LUMSESE-394130 format. One line per 2 residues: number of its first residue (from 1); for each residue x, y, z of N, C-alpha, C, CB. Coordinates in pm, whole numbers. Glycine has a CB too. Layout:
NUM) X/Y/Z/X/Y/Z/X/Y/Z/X/Y/Z; ...
//
This chain:
1) -5051/2486/-1357/-5170/2521/-1281/-5283/2557/-1376/-5141/2638/-1185; -5401/2508/-1346/-5518/2535/-1427/-5579/2668/-1386/-5620/2421/-1414
3) -5642/2737/-1481/-5708/2863/-1449/-5814/2839/-1344/-5769/2928/-1575; -5817/2923/-1240/-5909/2902/-1128/-6047/2959/-1158/-5854/2964/-1002
5) -6146/2915/-1080/-6281/2968/-1093/-6288/3105/-1030/-6383/2874/-1029; -6397/3176/-1052/-6417/3305/-989/-6431/3285/-839/-6542/3377/-1047
7) -6432/3396/-763/-6432/3382/-616/-6550/3298/-569/-6438/3521/-549; -6669/3328/-621/-6785/3249/-580/-6772/3108/-629/-6915/3312/-631
9) -6725/3093/-752/-6695/2961/-806/-6818/2879/-839/-6611/2885/-711; -6795/2769/-904/-6903/2678/-937/-6934/2590/-816/-6866/2591/-1059
11) -7063/2566/-788/-7098/2481/-674/-7064/2335/-697/-7246/2493/-643; -7026/2300/-821/-6986/2162/-852/-6846/2159/-911/-7086/2097/-950
13) -6759/2249/-863/-6627/2266/-922/-6537/2144/-908/-6559/2384/-860; -6554/2067/-801/-6470/1950/-777/-6536/1824/-831/-6441/1935/-627
15) -6459/1746/-905/-6511/1617/-952/-6484/1510/-846/-6448/1577/-1089; -6569/1409/-844/-6553/1302/-745/-6421/1229/-767/-6670/1203/-753
17) -6381/1211/-891/-6258/1139/-920/-6135/1211/-866/-6243/1118/-1070; -6127/1343/-890/-6010/1415/-841/-6012/1428/-690/-6002/1553/-905
19) -6132/1438/-631/-6140/1447/-486/-6100/1315/-421/-6281/1486/-442; -6142/1203/-479/-6103/1072/-427/-5952/1054/-434/-6174/960/-505
21) -5892/1096/-546/-5746/1087/-560/-5676/1172/-455/-5703/1133/-701; -5734/1287/-426/-5679/1376/-324/-5683/1311/-187/-5755/1509/-322
23) -5798/1254/-150/-5811/1190/-19/-5717/1071/-6/-5955/1146/5; -5700/997/-114/-5609/882/-111/-5466/926/-84/-5616/804/-243
25) -5429/1042/-135/-5294/1094/-112/-5276/1140/32/-5264/1210/-207; -5380/1198/88/-5371/1255/223/-5383/1148/331/-5479/1361/243
27) -5480/1059/315/-5507/959/418/-5596/1017/527/-5377/907/478; -5702/945/562/-5797/993/662/-5828/886/765/-5926/1038/594
29) -5879/930/879/-5917/839/986/-6067/852/1013/-5836/866/1114; -6139/742/999/-6282/740/1027/-6310/767/1174/-6342/606/987
31) -6215/735/1258/-6233/752/1403/-6200/893/1450/-6147/652/1477; -6113/965/1380/-6062/1091/1434/-6091/1215/1351/-5917/1080/1452
33) -6097/1204/1220/-6094/1324/1137/-6228/1397/1129/-6050/1287/999; -6218/1530/1148/-6331/1621/1131/-6300/1706/1008/-6354/1712/1261
35) -6381/1689/905/-6357/1750/774/-6440/1876/757/-6388/1650/660; -6376/1985/712/-6446/2110/683/-6432/2140/533/-6389/2228/769
37) -6543/2181/470/-6540/2231/332/-6584/2376/335/-6631/2145/237; -6494/2467/299/-6522/2610/305/-6577/2657/170/-6394/2691/341
39) -6705/2694/171/-6773/2727/46/-6816/2599/-21/-6682/2811/-48; -6905/2524/45/-6930/2384/6/-7027/2368/-110/-6983/2309/123
41) -7084/2478/-162/-7172/2465/-277/-7291/2375/-249/-7095/2412/-394; -7306/2271/-330/-7418/2179/-317/-7390/2063/-222/-7456/2125/-451
43) -7276/2068/-151/-7248/1970/-47/-7191/1838/-93/-7370/1943/26; -7158/1826/-223/-7111/1698/-276/-6982/1652/-211/-7092/1708/-426
45) -6890/1745/-189/-6760/1708/-132/-6778/1651/9/-6665/1829/-129; -6866/1712/87/-6894/1659/222/-6952/1519/214/-6991/1753/299
47) -7039/1496/117/-7099/1363/99/-6993/1261/60/-7210/1368/-9; -6902/1299/-27/-6794/1207/-68/-6698/1180/47/-6717/1264/-189
49) -6678/1279/133/-6586/1262/245/-6647/1182/360/-6541/1399/296; -6779/1187/373/-6849/1130/489/-6813/986/521/-6995/1139/466
51) -6799/895/422/-6766/756/458/-6625/740/513/-6782/668/337; -6541/843/496/-6400/830/532/-6362/907/658/-6315/875/419
53) -6457/986/714/-6425/1071/829/-6527/1052/940/-6420/1218/787; -6492/1102/1057/-6584/1096/1171/-6702/1189/1149/-6510/1132/1302
55) -6673/1311/1099/-6779/1408/1076/-6735/1505/967/-6815/1484/1206; -6830/1552/886/-6802/1649/780/-6891/1771/799/-6823/1586/640
57) -6831/1890/787/-6904/2015/804/-6881/2102/681/-6860/2089/934; -6990/2146/619/-6980/2234/503/-7031/2373/538/-7057/2176/384
59) -6958/2475/495/-7001/2614/515/-7039/2674/380/-6888/2699/582; -7161/2727/372/-7209/2790/249/-7299/2908/285/-7286/2687/160
61) -7254/3030/252/-7332/3148/291/-7430/3193/183/-7239/3263/323; -7428/3129/67/-7527/3157/-37/-7652/3073/-7/-7471/3125/-181
63) -7763/3139/24/-7878/3068/79/-7934/2962/-15/-7985/3166/113; -7946/2992/-144/-8002/2894/-239/-7913/2770/-249/-8018/2958/-377
65) -7781/2791/-252/-7689/2677/-256/-7697/2598/-127/-7545/2725/-281; -7707/2669/-17/-7721/2602/113/-7842/2510/115/-7733/2706/226
67) -7957/2557/65/-8078/2476/64/-8062/2351/-22/-8196/2558/15; -7996/2367/-137/-7970/2251/-223/-7878/2152/-150/-7906/2294/-357
69) -7775/2204/-84/-7680/2118/-11/-7751/2038/98/-7567/2202/51; -7842/2102/170/-7916/2032/276/-7999/1918/216/-8008/2131/352
71) -8063/1945/104/-8143/1841/39/-8055/1725/-9/-8221/1899/-79; -7940/1759/-66/-7849/1654/-115/-7797/1567/-1/-7730/1718/-190
73) -7767/1629/111/-7720/1553/228/-7830/1462/280/-7672/1649/340; -7952/1514/285/-8065/1431/329/-8083/1310/237/-8194/1514/333
75) -8071/1331/107/-8085/1222/10/-7973/1120/24/-8087/1278/-133; -7853/1166/66/-7739/1076/76/-7755/972/187/-7612/1156/100
77) -7831/1007/290/-7851/917/402/-7743/924/508/-7860/778/351; -7636/998/484/-7528/1010/583/-7574/1098/699/-7400/1068/518
79) -7547/1051/820/-7586/1124/940/-7470/1202/1002/-7642/1028/1042; -7352/1186/945/-7233/1253/1000/-7194/1375/918/-7116/1155/1008
81) -7293/1448/866/-7269/1569/787/-7357/1681/841/-7298/1544/636; -7298/1801/854/-7374/1921/888/-7341/2030/786/-7342/1969/1034
83) -7444/2091/727/-7425/2203/635/-7471/2329/706/-7503/2181/501; -7384/2428/711/-7414/2550/785/-7423/2670/692/-7308/2574/892
85) -7534/2742/703/-7556/2863/622/-7487/2980/692/-7709/2891/603; -7354/2979/682/-7273/3074/757/-7146/3105/679/-7238/3019/899
87) -7095/3224/699/-6971/3265/633/-6853/3197/703/-6955/3420/636; -6765/3134/626/-6651/3065/689/-6552/3162/751/-6581/2978/588
89) -6563/3291/722/-6478/3390/787/-6504/3393/938/-6501/3529/726; -6625/3351/978/-6664/3355/1119/-6670/3216/1182/-6798/3423/1134
91) -6629/3116/1108/-6637/2979/1158/-6538/2954/1272/-6613/2879/1044; -6571/2858/1357/-6477/2810/1458/-6404/2689/1401/-6550/2774/1591
93) -6273/2687/1414/-6192/2579/1358/-6131/2490/1466/-6081/2638/1273; -6186/2496/1585/-6129/2420/1697/-6140/2269/1678/-6198/2459/1826
95) -6244/2223/1609/-6264/2079/1591/-6194/2025/1466/-6412/2048/1583; -6159/2111/1375/-6113/2068/1243/-5981/1991/1248/-6097/2187/1152
97) -5972/1885/1168/-5844/1817/1146/-5805/1820/998/-5851/1671/1196; -5903/1843/909/-5876/1858/766/-5971/1964/710/-5893/1722/690
99) -5914/2070/654/-5991/2180/598/-5965/2187/449/-5956/2314/668; -6072/2191/372/-6064/2189/225/-6128/2315/169/-6133/2062/167
101) -6064/2376/69/-6124/2494/8/-6087/2505/-139/-6080/2619/82; -6189/2527/-220/-6169/2556/-362/-6151/2705/-386/-6286/2503/-444
103) -6183/2788/-287/-6174/2933/-303/-6056/2988/-224/-6306/3000/-258; -6013/3107/-261/-5906/3176/-191/-5963/3233/-61/-5843/3289/-279
105) -5924/3175/51/-5982/3219/179/-5910/3341/237/-5979/3106/279; -5788/3368/192/-5714/3484/239/-5637/3459/368/-5808/3598/260
107) -5540/3545/393/-5452/3527/509/-5525/3548/642/-5335/3622/500; -5629/3632/644/-5700/3654/770/-5770/3526/817/-5802/3767/754
109) -5830/3453/725/-5893/3326/761/-5786/3222/796/-5982/3274/646; -5677/3221/720/-5569/3126/750/-5511/3153/889/-5459/3134/643
111) -5502/3280/927/-5453/3314/1061/-5552/3267/1168/-5430/3466/1074; -5680/3276/1139/-5783/3227/1232/-5771/3076/1250/-5925/3263/1181
113) -5750/3006/1139/-5729/2861/1144/-5604/2830/1226/-5716/2803/1001; -5500/2905/1203/-5372/2883/1271/-5387/2900/1422/-5266/2980/1218
115) -5468/2999/1464/-5488/3026/1607/-5576/2921/1673/-5550/3165/1627; -5681/2879/1603/-5785/2800/1667/-5766/2649/1656/-5916/2836/1609
117) -5712/2601/1547/-5709/2457/1523/-5596/2390/1600/-5693/2429/1374; -5610/2262/1616/-5507/2185/1685/-5383/2171/1598/-5560/2046/1725
119) -5272/2147/1661/-5146/2131/1589/-5156/2013/1492/-5028/2111/1688; -5109/2033/1371/-5111/1927/1271/-5236/1923/1186/-5094/1798/1338
121) -5329/2019/1206/-5447/2025/1120/-5403/2050/975/-5544/2137/1167; -5461/1973/883/-5424/1984/742/-5518/2080/671/-5427/1845/674
123) -5462/2163/586/-5541/2255/504/-5507/2230/358/-5515/2405/544; -5608/2197/280/-5589/2172/137/-5647/2289/59/-5656/2037/93
125) -5564/2354/-19/-5604/2472/-96/-5592/2443/-245/-5518/2594/-59; -5696/2480/-320/-5693/2466/-465/-5619/2583/-527/-5835/2454/-522
127) -5545/2555/-634/-5476/2655/-717/-5344/2700/-658/-5564/2775/-738; -5346/2774/-548/-5222/2812/-483/-5251/2860/-343/-5148/2919/-562
129) -5155/2841/-251/-5170/2899/-117/-5148/3050/-123/-5071/2833/-18; -5190/3117/-19/-5162/3260/-9/-5015/3281/23/-5250/3327/99
131) -4952/3376/-43/-4815/3412/-9/-4817/3484/126/-4752/3504/-121; -4725/3451/220/-4603/3372/205/-4610/3234/270/-4489/3449/263
133) -4724/3167/268/-4737/3040/336/-4659/2928/266/-4883/3002/347; -4590/2850/346/-4518/2732/296/-4620/2622/268/-4410/2684/399
135) -4604/2555/155/-4700/2451/117/-4628/2339/43/-4813/2510/31; -4701/2230/25/-4649/2114/-48/-4750/2075/-154/-4618/1995/49
137) -4705/2052/-276/-4795/2007/-381/-4839/1863/-352/-4726/2017/-520; -4969/1835/-371/-5020/1700/-348/-5047/1630/-480/-5147/1703/-261
139) -5149/1681/-551/-5188/1623/-679/-5269/1728/-755/-5270/1491/-660; -5268/1721/-887/-5344/1817/-965/-5306/1960/-932/-5492/1796/-943
141) -5404/2041/-897/-5380/2179/-858/-5395/2201/-707/-5475/2271/-932; -5374/2098/-630/-5397/2105/-485/-5265/2112/-408/-5480/1985/-438
143) -5268/2197/-304/-5151/2217/-219/-5190/2196/-73/-5091/2359/-240; -5096/2140/4/-5121/2105/143/-5038/2189/238/-5093/1957/165
145) -5103/2236/344/-5035/2306/452/-5077/2242/584/-5068/2458/451; -4994/2255/686/-5028/2204/819/-5004/2312/923/-4946/2076/852
147) -5090/2310/1026/-5072/2404/1136/-4971/2349/1237/-5207/2434/1204; -4892/2438/1299/-4885/2582/1274/-4818/2611/1139/-4808/2652/1388
149) -4871/2709/1066/-4819/2740/934/-4678/2797/942/-4911/2837/863; -4601/2765/841/-4467/2821/830/-4461/2915/712/-4361/2710/816
151) -4363/3001/714/-4345/3100/606/-4239/3052/509/-4308/3238/664; -4271/3063/379/-4171/3028/279/-4052/3124/288/-4232/3030/137
153) -3934/3080/247/-3813/3161/264/-3820/3291/186/-3692/3082/221; -3866/3284/63/-3872/3403/-21/-3962/3377/-142/-3730/3445/-68
155) -3980/3476/-224/-4072/3466/-338/-4026/3361/-439/-4086/3601/-406; -3895/3347/-458/-3845/3248/-553/-3876/3106/-506/-3695/3266/-574
157) -3861/3082/-376/-3896/2949/-323/-4045/2921/-338/-3854/2938/-175; -4125/3024/-322/-4270/3011/-341/-4300/2970/-486/-4343/3145/-307
159) -4228/3030/-579/-4246/2996/-721/-4208/2851/-749/-4163/3090/-809; -4104/2802/-683/-4062/2663/-702/-4170/2566/-656/-3931/2635/-625
161) -4238/2600/-545/-4346/2514/-495/-4458/2507/-597/-4399/2567/-360; -4498/2621/-650/-4613/2625/-740/-4584/2568/-878/-4661/2767/-754
163) -4464/2593/-927/-4430/2545/-1061/-4369/2405/-1059/-4335/2640/-1127; -4326/2361/-941/-4275/2225/-928/-4141/2202/-996/-4373/2130/-984
165) -4062/2307/-1008/-3932/2293/-1074/-3826/2372/-998/-3939/2341/-1220; -3706/2319/-995/-3594/2391/-937/-3544/2496/-1036/-3480/2294/-898
167) -3480/2598/-984/-3418/2697/-1071/-3511/2804/-1124/-3356/2629/-1183; -3640/2797/-1090/-3732/2901/-1137/-3735/3017/-1037/-3874/2844/-1158
169) -3782/3131/-1082/-3791/3249/-997/-3936/3298/-995/-3696/3361/-1048; -3959/3398/-913/-4094/3455/-905/-4134/3517/-1038/-4101/3560/-793
171) -4038/3565/-1113/-4069/3623/-1245/-4122/3515/-1339/-3944/3690/-1305; -4070/3394/-1327/-4123/3283/-1408/-4268/3254/-1371/-4036/3155/-1389
173) -4299/3264/-1243/-4436/3240/-1199/-4530/3348/-1251/-4442/3233/-1047; -4484/3473/-1247/-4568/3582/-1300/-4600/3561/-1447/-4498/3716/-1281
175) -4504/3510/-1524/-4528/3483/-1666/-4632/3373/-1685/-4397/3444/-1736; -4637/3282/-1587/-4729/3169/-1595/-4872/3208/-1558/-4680/3056/-1503
177) -4884/3306/-1469/-5015/3347/-1419/-5083/3443/-1516/-5002/3412/-1282; -5215/3451/-1504/-5289/3552/-1578/-5260/3690/-1522/-5440/3523/-1574
179) -5298/3792/-1596/-5267/3930/-1557/-5325/3965/-1420/-5320/4026/-1661; -5453/3935/-1400/-5518/3971/-1274/-5460/3894/-1156/-5668/3946/-1283
181) -5436/3765/-1176/-5381/3685/-1067/-5238/3727/-1034/-5385/3537/-1102; -5161/3760/-1137/-5025/3808/-1114/-5025/3939/-1036/-4953/3826/-1246
183) -5119/4027/-1069/-5130/4155/-998/-5166/4132/-852/-5237/4244/-1065; -5254/4035/-827/-5295/4005/-690/-5179/3945/-611/-5415/3908/-690
185) -5101/3857/-674/-4987/3797/-605/-4882/3903/-572/-4924/3687/-691; -4859/3998/-662/-4764/4105/-634/-4807/4186/-511/-4751/4198/-756
187) -4938/4207/-498/-4989/4277/-381/-4964/4194/-255/-5139/4307/-397; -4987/4062/-262/-4962/3974/-147/-4815/3981/-105/-5000/3829/-181
189) -4725/3978/-202/-4582/3982/-172/-4546/4115/-106/-4498/3962/-301; -4603/4223/-159/-4575/4357/-105/-4620/4370/40/-4644/4464/-190
191) -4733/4306/74/-4790/4320/208/-4749/4208/303/-4940/4324/198; -4670/4113/255/-4644/3990/331/-4579/4015/466/-4556/3899/251
193) -4476/4097/472/-4405/4118/598/-4497/4177/704/-4284/4211/576; -4575/4276/665/-4666/4343/758/-4774/4247/807/-4730/4466/691
195) -4837/4175/714/-4946/4085/752/-4896/3965/832/-5019/4038/628; -4781/3912/797/-4727/3798/872/-4703/3838/1017/-4595/3748/807
197) -4648/3955/1037/-4622/4002/1173/-4752/4025/1248/-4540/4131/1171; -4850/4088/1182/-4976/4121/1249/-5063/3998/1275/-5054/4221/1165
199) -5067/3906/1179/-5162/3796/1187/-5106/3669/1249/-5213/3766/1052; -4976/3643/1227/-4921/3514/1269/-4821/3523/1383/-4856/3448/1152
201) -4763/3639/1406/-4661/3650/1512/-4712/3715/1640/-4544/3729/1461; -4813/3801/1627/-4867/3866/1747/-4944/3768/1832/-4956/3983/1709
203) -4931/3778/1961/-5003/3694/2055/-5121/3772/2110/-4911/3646/2170; -5240/3713/2102/-5359/3782/2153/-5372/3759/2303/-5488/3734/2080
//
């Protein structure tokens, strides 16, 4: 796994080549797919996705980045893109069929996606999914989840997903991670049972 960007991240963090490889692995439908980019920066990912999907929606709450993204979309000529100057924590996910994020959205947003989106909605997360979500490695540093989300069996199984090897344990993963990220993952593991019950098992 490559070292991740800061929470805000670079507005051009994704390269077109790696994003194209990612879409080729996933497969998209021009007739059906509604693509969401959470924290879309300058809107490039939405522009690259536009020829392959029915509609692309980018969320960017940083106003200056939002303005650049709007200009870039206008220059692209694509009419099936909307850039919204809104926090994705408050977004509606009812239309989404593919959700993409370079940033750690957290379990509260993932629970919102789980409640609102249709069954089988794909979520692509860069770097690693939030513990204890079950995920599948796709390519590079990208992992795929589908709604309704499932819970990984235990921390060791989570480590196997991220490291891509059998026989590894969560301690091996901690050695692989940086100090701050390892500390954050330990907190996720500690709180997992409580949050899973509150966010994913309770019926509203």
